[in-house]
C-alpha positions in Angstrom: 12.2 11.4 -22.9 15.3 10.6 -21.0 15.9 7.8 -18.4 15.0 10.1 -15.5 11.6 10.9 -17.0 10.9 7.2 -17.5 11.8 6.3 -13.9 10.0 9.2 -12.2 7.8 6.8 -10.1 10.7 4.5 -9.2 12.1 7.4 -7.0 8.8 7.8 -5.2 7.5 6.0 -2.1 4.6 3.6 -2.2 1.8 3.7 0.4 -1.3 1.6 0.6 -4.7 3.1 0.9 -7.5 1.0 2.5 -11.1 2.1 2.4 -13.3 2.1 5.6 -17.0 2.7 5.7 -16.7 3.3 9.4 -13.4 5.0 10.3 -13.9 4.8 14.0 -14.7 1.1 13.8 -11.5 0.6 11.7 -9.5 2.6 14.2 -10.7 0.3 17.1 -9.8 -2.8 15.0 -6.3 -1.6 14.2 -5.7 -0.6 17.8 -7.3 -3.6 19.6 -6.7 -6.5 17.2 -3.4 -5.4 15.5 -1.9 -3.2 18.3 -1.4 -0.3 15.9 -2.2 3.4 16.6 -2.3 6.1 13.9 0.8 8.3 13.8 -1.2 11.1 12.2 -4.7 11.8 11.2 -6.8 14.2 9.2 -10.5 14.5 8.6 -11.5 11.2 7.0 -8.1 9.6 7.3 -5.8 7.7 9.6 -2.1 7.3 8.9 -0.1 4.3 10.2 3.6 3.5 10.0 5.1 0.0 10.1 8.8 -0.8 9.5 9.6 2.4 7.7 6.6 2.2 5.4 3.1 3.7 5.8 -0.5 3.0 5.0 -3.7 5.0 5.4 -7.2 4.0 6.2 -9.6 6.5 4.8 -13.4 7.1 5.1 -15.1 5.8 1.9 -18.7 5.2 0.8 -17.4 2.3 -1.3 -16.4 -1.1 0.2 -13.6 -3.4 -0.8 -14.6 -6.6 -2.4 -11.9 -8.3 -0.4 -11.3 -10.8 -3.2 -7.5 -10.3 -3.2 -4.7 -9.3 -0.7 -4.7 -5.5 -0.5 -1.8 -5.2 1.8 0.7 -7.5 3.5 3.3 -7.5 6.2 6.6 -9.4 5.9 7.5 -10.8 9.3 10.3 -13.0 10.7 8.1 -15.5 12.4 4.6 -16.0 10.9 3.6 -18.6 13.4 4.3 -16.3 16.4 2.5 -13.3 14.7 -0.6 -15.5 13.9 -0.7 -16.8 17.4 -0.5 -13.4 18.9 -3.1 -11.9 16.6 -5.5 -14.8 17.3 -5.2 -14.0 21.1 -6.4 -10.5 20.2 -9.4 -11.9 18.3 -8.2 -11.8 14.7 -9.9 -14.5 12.6 -7.7 -16.0 9.9 -9.0 -17.1 6.5 -9.0 -20.7 5.4 -7.5 -20.9 1.9 -7.8 -23.8 -0.5 -6.8 -22.9 -4.0 -4.6 -24.5 -6.6 -1.1 -24.3 -5.5 -1.6 -24.0 -1.7 -4.0 -24.2 1.2 -3.8 -23.2 4.8 -3.2 -25.6 7.7 -3.5 -24.1 11.1 -4.1 -20.7 9.4 -0.8 -20.8 7.5 -0.1 -21.7 3.9 3.2 -23.0 2.5 3.8 -21.3 -0.9 6.4 -22.5 -3.3 8.5 -19.9 -5.1 9.4 -16.4 -4.3 11.1 -13.4 -6.0 14.8 -14.2 -6.7 15.8 -10.9 -5.3 14.4 -11.9 -1.9 16.8 -14.9 -1.7 14.0 -17.1 -0.6 12.7 -20.4 -2.0 9.2 -19.8 -0.9 6.9 -18.1 1.7 4.7 -19.0 4.6 1.6 -16.8 4.7 -1.7 -16.2 6.4 -4.6 -13.9 5.6 -7.3 -12.1 7.6 -9.9 -9.3 7.1 -10.0 -6.0 8.9 -13.2 -4.6 10.2 -14.0 -3.1 6.8 -13.6 -6.3 4.8 -10.1 -5.5 3.5 -8.1 -8.7 3.0 -4.6 -8.4 4.6 -1.8 -10.8 4.6 1.2 -11.7 6.7 4.2 -13.5 5.0 7.5 -15.0 6.1 10.1 -15.7 3.4 11.4 -19.3 3.5 15.1 -19.4 2.9 
């Protein structure tokens, strides 16, 4: 096996898939609360694009446990994004776990990936209409 065979997935693109028990309810949530419209759709699926990446919401009989962050956006100003989403009715999670807790819906997190050139992150979490836990993060430089 040569190096190209070992790195076959590194050349691919990554796209998140989020389950929805009610696809139309999810479509309304993403449009009304997040201001996102699908760029494409197929039976049982909605495709969204954000910042050069994409994610899909698909009809599923299963439900997410929502016990961990399933997808996150990296933004330049987490406070402004949280404030705007709250005006649209998004409810943010209160988090109190070892290492960080939220204050005014935003957590201060020490540490970040060295390649990001940041010393930490400010983050907030909310659930979509289907129980998927989504996050918003701002690197702290």
